[in-house]
C-alpha positions as CSV (number, residue, x, y, z in Angstrom):
1,M,287.4,241.5,41.9
2,P,285.9,244.6,42.3
3,F,287.5,247.3,44.5
4,D,284.3,248.7,47.0
5,I,284.5,252.3,46.9
6,I,284.0,253.9,50.3
7,L,283.7,258.2,50.3
8,A,285.3,259.9,53.4
9,P,282.9,262.0,54.5
10,G,284.0,265.4,53.1
11,A,284.4,263.9,49.6
12,S,280.5,262.9,50.1
13,A,279.9,266.1,50.9
14,A,282.3,267.5,48.6
15,V,280.2,265.2,45.3
16,K,277.2,266.5,46.3
17,G,278.6,270.0,45.6
18,L,279.5,270.0,42.4
19,A,277.0,271.4,39.6
20,V,275.3,268.3,38.3
21,P,277.0,267.5,34.9
22,V,280.9,268.1,36.6
23,R,279.1,265.4,39.2
24,T,277.9,262.9,36.4
25,G,281.5,263.4,35.4
26,V,283.5,262.4,38.7
27,T,281.3,259.6,39.6
28,D,281.5,257.7,36.3
29,A,285.5,258.6,36.2
30,I,285.4,257.2,39.8
31,K,283.9,254.1,38.8
32,Q,285.4,253.4,35.4
33,H,288.7,254.0,36.5
34,L,288.8,253.2,40.5
35,T,286.2,249.7,40.5
36,H,288.7,247.7,39.2
37,E,291.9,249.3,38.3
38,P,292.8,252.0,41.3
39,K,296.4,251.0,40.8
40,K,297.0,251.5,37.3
41,V,298.7,255.0,36.8
42,S,298.6,256.9,33.5
43,K,300.3,260.0,32.1
44,S,297.7,262.2,33.3
45,R,294.7,260.1,34.8
46,I,295.9,258.5,37.6
47,K,298.9,259.5,39.7
48,R,301.0,257.4,42.6
49,L,301.5,260.7,45.0
50,R,305.4,260.1,46.1
51,G,306.6,260.9,49.0
52,L,303.0,260.6,50.5
53,S,301.8,257.6,53.1
54,Q,298.4,259.2,52.6
55,P,296.7,259.9,50.3
56,Q,298.2,257.0,47.8
57,Y,296.6,258.3,44.7
58,R,295.2,261.1,42.6
59,L,291.9,260.4,39.6
60,R,292.4,263.7,37.6
61,V,288.6,264.5,35.7
62,G,289.0,268.0,34.3
63,D,289.5,270.5,36.8
64,I,288.5,267.8,39.7
65,R,291.3,265.9,41.9
66,V,290.1,262.8,44.1
67,F,292.6,262.0,46.4
68,Y,291.6,258.0,47.3
69,D,294.3,255.3,49.2
70,V,293.8,251.9,48.1
71,T,293.8,249.0,50.4
72,E,293.0,244.5,49.5
73,A,289.5,245.2,48.7
74,Q,288.7,248.7,49.0
75,V,288.9,252.4,47.3
76,E,288.5,255.1,50.1
77,V,287.9,258.1,48.6
78,L,289.6,261.3,51.0
79,A,289.0,264.5,48.9
80,I,287.7,265.9,46.1
81,V,288.8,268.9,45.4
82,T,289.3,271.7,42.3
83,K,292.8,272.2,40.6
84,A,292.8,275.2,42.4
85,E,292.4,273.8,46.1
86,A,294.6,270.6,45.5
87,D,298.5,271.6,46.4
88,A,296.3,273.3,49.8
89,W,294.3,270.3,50.7
90,L,297.2,267.9,50.2
91,K,299.2,270.2,52.5
92,E,296.8,269.8,55.3
93,Y,295.9,266.8,55.3
94,G,298.4,265.1,53.5
95,T,300.6,262.3,55.2
96,R,304.1,262.5,54.7
97,A,305.9,259.2,54.4
98,P,308.5,257.8,56.8
99,D,311.1,257.5,54.4
100,A,310.0,261.2,52.5
101,E,312.8,263.6,51.7
102,G,312.3,267.4,51.0
103,G,309.6,268.1,48.2
104,G,306.0,269.3,48.3
105,P,303.5,266.8,49.1
106,G,303.1,264.7,46.2
107,G,305.3,266.4,43.5
108,D,302.9,268.3,40.6
109,E,299.2,268.4,40.8
110,G,299.1,270.3,37.6
């Protein structure tokens, strides 16, 4: 069963602000990777973020990072930011898991 993909208002605005070739790559990657297996962690493409309850995952598309949460039937894309903006976004908007120990949000975002 495919997951419904929902873009938060900030993510929707961010994707519209991307250059057309980058936007195409990001939207294609979201459709390809998040529609059917959004939790399938890979070495570099999809990463489960440790120590955070939100966002749960990060999708890497070139220099762009897509932060998202997964429920039973849907994927909510919370943010679409550049690699350079990723750590700052996580520090401002990431929600630490109650059982998380020290360290930065989500570990290394490279």
